[in-house]
C-alpha positions as CSV (number, residue, x, y, z in Angstrom):
1,X,13.8,50.9,-3.1
2,X,14.8,51.9,-6.5
3,X,16.2,54.6,-7.9
4,X,16.7,55.3,-11.5
5,X,18.0,58.5,-14.1
6,X,17.2,59.3,-17.6
7,X,20.5,59.2,-19.9
8,X,20.5,61.1,-22.7
9,X,23.4,59.1,-25.5
10,X,24.3,61.0,-28.6
11,X,26.3,57.9,-30.3
12,X,28.4,59.0,-33.7
13,X,27.8,57.8,-37.5
14,X,29.2,54.6,-36.9
15,X,27.0,53.4,-33.8
16,X,24.3,55.0,-35.3
17,X,24.6,52.7,-37.9
18,X,25.3,49.3,-35.7
19,X,22.1,50.6,-34.0
20,X,20.3,50.2,-37.3
21,X,21.7,47.1,-37.9
22,X,21.1,45.3,-34.6
23,X,17.2,47.5,-35.0
24,X,16.2,45.2,-38.1
25,X,17.5,42.0,-37.2
26,X,15.6,41.7,-33.9
27,X,12.4,43.0,-35.9
28,X,13.2,40.6,-38.5
29,X,14.3,38.3,-35.5
30,X,10.7,38.2,-34.0
31,X,8.4,38.6,-37.7
32,X,10.1,35.6,-38.2
33,X,8.8,33.8,-34.4
34,X,5.2,35.0,-34.8
35,X,5.3,33.8,-38.6
36,X,5.9,30.8,-37.1
37,X,3.5,30.7,-33.9
38,X,0.9,31.6,-35.8
39,X,1.8,28.7,-38.9
40,X,2.0,26.0,-35.9
41,X,-1.7,27.6,-34.7
42,X,-3.7,27.6,-37.9
43,X,-1.9,23.7,-38.5
44,X,-3.2,22.8,-34.8
45,X,-6.7,24.5,-34.8
46,X,-9.3,21.9,-36.8
47,X,-10.9,22.9,-39.8
């Protein structure tokens, strides 16, 4: 059995900026990983 609950958070200004900065860094990291994966795939595929 799994119990779940939805909670609404109301971050203050500092927390909002911290969340935005963290998400920006996360998105940038994912973009770099995808870019590297595409480059590896292109290097391995025959021309």
